N, C-alpha and C positions, 0 to 999 in steps of 0.2 A: 459473400457480397457485402460491401460496406454500406452502413445505413446512415442516411442524412436525417438529422432531426430538424423539425420545423421551428420557426421562431417561437411559436406558442409552446411547443414541447421543451425548448431550451429555457423558457421562462419557468416552467415547472421544475426542471432540473436545477436551475439556478437557486430557486427557493429551497428545494430539498437539500442541495449541496451546502448552502449557507447554514442550514440547521445542523446538518451532519458534521460540518467543520467545527461548529460550536460544541457539539456533543463530544467529538474527538478531544477537543481542548479541555473540556471538563473531566473527561476520563484521565487524561494525562496529568492533570492537577491532583487527581485522587491517588496517584501512584506514590506510595510511601512505604517505609519499613513497616512490616506487620500486616499490611493489606494483602489480600489474596486475589488471584484471578477471578474466583467466583464472586468476590465483592464487586469487581469491575463489571462482571457480566450482569449482575442484578441491577447495578446502577445504569448500565448501558440500555438494558431493555426498558427500564422505567423512563429514562430520558427520551428514548425513541418513541415510545407509546404516548407520552405526554405531549410530544410535538406533533402527533397525528400521523406518525409513520409506522412502518413495520420493520423489524430487524430482518434484513434480507438473507443473512447467512443461516439463521436458525431454520433447520430442516432442509437446507440446500444440500442435495445429495446425502442427506442424513446427518449433516453437522448438527451437534446437539445444543449449541449455544448462540447467543446474540452477537458475541464478539470473539475474535481470535486473540488470545493472550500468549505471546511467544517470548520466553525468557532465556536470555543468554545464548546458548548454542542452538536454540530452536529458531529457525528462520521465519517461518509462517505457519498458519493453521494450527497453532497451539490451542488445545482444549483447556479452558479455564479450570483450575483445580483449587484445593484449599491449602496449598503450600504458601506460607507467608513470604512476601518479598523481603530481601535482605539488602543491607548496605553494599553498594558496588554492583548490583544487578542492572542489566539492561533489559527493559521490559518493552516489547513490541505490542502495540495495540492496533488491530485492523478491524474496521467496522464498515458494514454496508447497510443502507436503508432504502426501503421502497416508500416513496412519497407520491401520493396521487397517481399511482401507477407507473412511476419512473424510478430508476435505480441510480444511486451514486455510491461511491466507495472511497475510503481514505484510510491512511495509516500513519503512525508516528512511532518513534522509539524513544523511550524516556530512561535517563540514567538516574539511579537512586544514590544520592549522596556523593561521596568521593569515589571516583572510578579510576581504573588503571589508565595511564597515559595513552597506551595503545588503543584502549576502548574509546577514549575521548577522541582520538584521531579518526577512528573508524566511524564514529557517530557523525562528526563534522563532515567527513568526506562523503558519507552516504547522503546526508542532507543536501550537500552541494551537488552531488550527482543528480539528484532529482531536479534541482534548479537548472542544471545544464541540459538535462533531457527536455525540460519544459521550454527552454530557449530555442530548441530545434523545431518546435511545433509551429507550422505556418502552412497556408494553402499552397505555397511554392515548394514545400518540402515533401520528403518521403518518410515512411515509417522507419526505414533502416537508418535514417540520419540520427534518430534518437539514441539508439544503442551505440552507434559509431562515436558520437560525442562523449557519451558516458564512459566508454572504454578508454578513450584517449585521456580522459581526466583521471580515471581510477588506476590505470596501468602502472604509473610511476610509484604508487604506494605499495604495490605488490599484493594488494588485496584480491580476493576471488569474487568475481561477479557471478552470481547464481545463474546458470544457463537452463536448468530444467523447469524453471518457472518464469512467467512473463507478464508484462502488462497486457491490456486488452481493451477492446471496445466495451462500452457500457451504456445503459440508458433504458432500453426496453426490457432488458434482462440483466442478471448479475454479471454474466460474461457474454460478450459478442465478439465478432470479428472486428478489427484484425488482432492477431497476436503480435505483441510488441516486445521483441528481445531487448534486453538492457546491455547487450554486448554488440560488437560489430558483426552483423550477419554476413558481411561481404557482398551484399547486394542492396539495391535501393528499396525493394519491397513496394507496398502500395503507396500511391500518391495521396497526400492529405487534401482535404477540401473543407470549406466553411460548412459548419453544421455537423461535422464528425465529432463524436464525443468518445473520449478515450481515458483510460486510467493508466498512468505511468507510475511504476513502483519499484525502483531499484532495490534489490536485496543483495547486500554485500557481506562477504565473510572475511574475517581477519586472516583466515588461512586459505585453503584452496576453494575452488568454486563448487566442488562436489557436495551433494546432499544425499541424505537417506531418509526414508519414511519410517517413523517410529512404529513400535508394535501396537500403538493405539489406532493405527491406520490413518491418522490425520496429521499429526505433528511432523513437519519437515525439519530435520536437523542438519547442521553442518556435519559432513562425514568425518572430519577430524576433530569434532567437538570444539572448534574455535568459536569465539563470539561472533555474533552477526547483528546487522542493523537493517532497517526497512522503513522507507518513507514513501507515501503515496498521495497523489492528488487526482481527482477527476477534473478533466478540462474539456473545453469545447474549442475546436478550431474556428477562428474568426477570419474575416477578410484581411486583417492586419497581423495576425499571429495566433495567440490563444488567450482564453480567459479561464482562470482557475475558478472552478465551481465550488470546491470544498475548502 
């Protein structure tokens, strides 16, 4: 069952989302050659706690860190480690926060220095795919519209839209209904309505859409080891369309 958030609850989510968006941007600026995922994790936890929040991923189903750091062929759920970032890396940062009892979620992918033209194309296309997905959010629309529009945009590039992972409802918990595919599901799915809070997060591979879970039981990698990108916003459906909270 889909959950409608009250105006007061949306106010809290708006405040928390604004803080989390700023934290995401600070983490993105910290990504440089020689920095490690663990450096980002320490910074993320510090910033979240200073803002009066709690890192919502830490301890979630046993995840050990405050932030997911996914490098190159790792799509999502990368466990931060002490391997230094290098020139040409694509670094995905995915972070969630609980603020005054409510949850928001956001992600970005950062390129370090000069990157391969194909990687640049992937990065721009994935960022645009998120914008296109967001443009489909309205009280007149259905959840299936989001993935349908994203697939229509991505298909000509020949990139793989990850199918085994999806966007989701968010707010009272880290993950809520509905599940939001980023590809065309072939059906309308649930109707959207004002007060519905969702996280849209296209994950796009340079190669096929197939993914495998790493031996650490968390990191999700592209099956063909191709580069990947991931962008995410938490949004609320409004009477006119949507408002980005993060």
